[in-house]
C-alpha angles and dihedrals in degrees: 000000000000124000105277131223113233133201115235121191108224107165113022112179117017130136091218136008128207119203143156130224118217111199129000120328136166132206114234109258093028132082094202115115114230138186139150131059124348141172126202121197141156116268119177091340092309133109109245119195115191135175136161094283106009138054135170137174130209132171097226117359144022115190118197119188134182123241089221118022091195095060104025128079140159135217123224115201124219100013109176116227129185092027110206091355124115092256097053111151143146125254138180105234135191122217138186121219131035131332119225118191117196134185115225113177106299096344140078124229123202116206129186114217104202140155109263096240092055088048092051094051087059095042094059090045092049100041089051143353114301086221092067120125113287094239089056092048091049092050091049093046091058096046092046091051092044095048093049096048091044090054092051089051091048091052092052089052092049090050090055095051117095091210114077114241115248126196099188141059116202134184134157091273106037146023118205110185134165129194121223141150095276084087084081116073103154097056140019100250140349125240100239139076090284087075116001127318109259118173099167118230089327089104118075106254112217128206087249092057094047090046092049090055094042094049092048096041110158095356118139137165114256135193124180092353094304132103111258122246092233108196124185140185139183101259129354092201095236100311126050127226132243118248097237093059091059107033135011115348094256119120122227117195091215094050100059126128116278135179108251099225143058093270141008114284113247128241096025131104102226097204092104093173082079111087098222092048092048093051091049091049094048091050093043134086106225126176109265137153089241093049096096139125093188103137092203093056095042093051088063092062106023111069121207095275090043092056089071080082106074102159108053108132089060123006146166135215126186130201133179117227091256091050097047097043093049091045094052091046091051098045098039100034088228125116104223092170111219114356112245102174145348105215124196108229102171133006131192129227092278093050091257113145117248095179129021124184114215111205117196137167089255104031147009120209138158124226137189170209116040102270093046088054093047093050094047094053099046140048085237116001132316107240090250141336092249095107147111130206133231122197123216139182096024112195122182087350092304119113114230096194133035125198117197116200114194146176132215135359121261136003092310098222122137121342118023103214098204091043090050091051090051092049091050091052090050089057104262115151120237092254092051089051091051097047091048091059100032107047118195095023134114137201119251134175111227103172 
């Protein structure tokens, strides 16, 4: 197998896109060499690319490729990062490789076509600091490579199926939905947190980041002769979650729940599917690799906009009745009236809620899985669905204030980034880190 090129969706729904070409490029179908400033917009249902000395139109696609990928790059203006998160913002970003511009309905999509190893150098510099420890960077290089290649294989399998893939189950009384990369059909992965953070060569690549990619070139995690779907999140909260409790109901032996420490924490019942055990765990302060306040370690994983989040291992959010009822109405599109209760129906192995019943004065409805719950109960996202709710100031049997106590940051499946950073600082090698989080897997070189 040779190193593949991948298609990364950078800008997904703009009416026009401004960009600059640094070096010599050509548009597919033309021999003219172009560079400088350009704008692409929709004109009479056509893509229209125009610069100072060059213009071209096409109904569906314009493909711009460099003459030399090692010396040429392009800048995309106004790239949105942190979509729907509390740190959402726009950046100008620089990329290597080719630029593909597609028309989809009334929008333009900008896609970067780039060799996977160049992509990965950016990913490990975008998901975390490029100055992180080399063992952490190596571990993340392998899981980022494995996840991407497994998703491409999964999409091929889905394309071959006659039955359309569905990621939700809906009835009159409940909506169970999960969010995965099958949302993307025009490119392999997006560039934001929905897939893996990828910010081109905008991030300063360090020698460590480049060495981590070079020294793990072509290495992936395998299980049963298949590339592992290596998920990761910021902080598991002390126990990781199983794949099937977050996404489609398919079990993976390497994505099972694990205790994120050298030994089991004392004085806790670890059956967190049990409500009382889950509440005690969430309110507790157990030993865990990701239970750290070490600023040096956290700065490796939490980039500047992430560091707005200071309490992630254990956290608390409060809402008034008016705030919560309006928030749920806005996010779900359902008028529950005043909220009477938020009832845990099903929890996973990490205490994360899989199903939550919302009881209001006008309607009762159950939602899931974890991301649907997190999105419904926050203007952006709750840090995780490992939480329980206390009611205060009850008047006429209607709570006036809700306190949400939570644990961890993210879905909690697979590698815990903060836990892995702590392990690397403690002297664990990259393979030890990987085999801690991905049981029953092994490392294999495929190109």
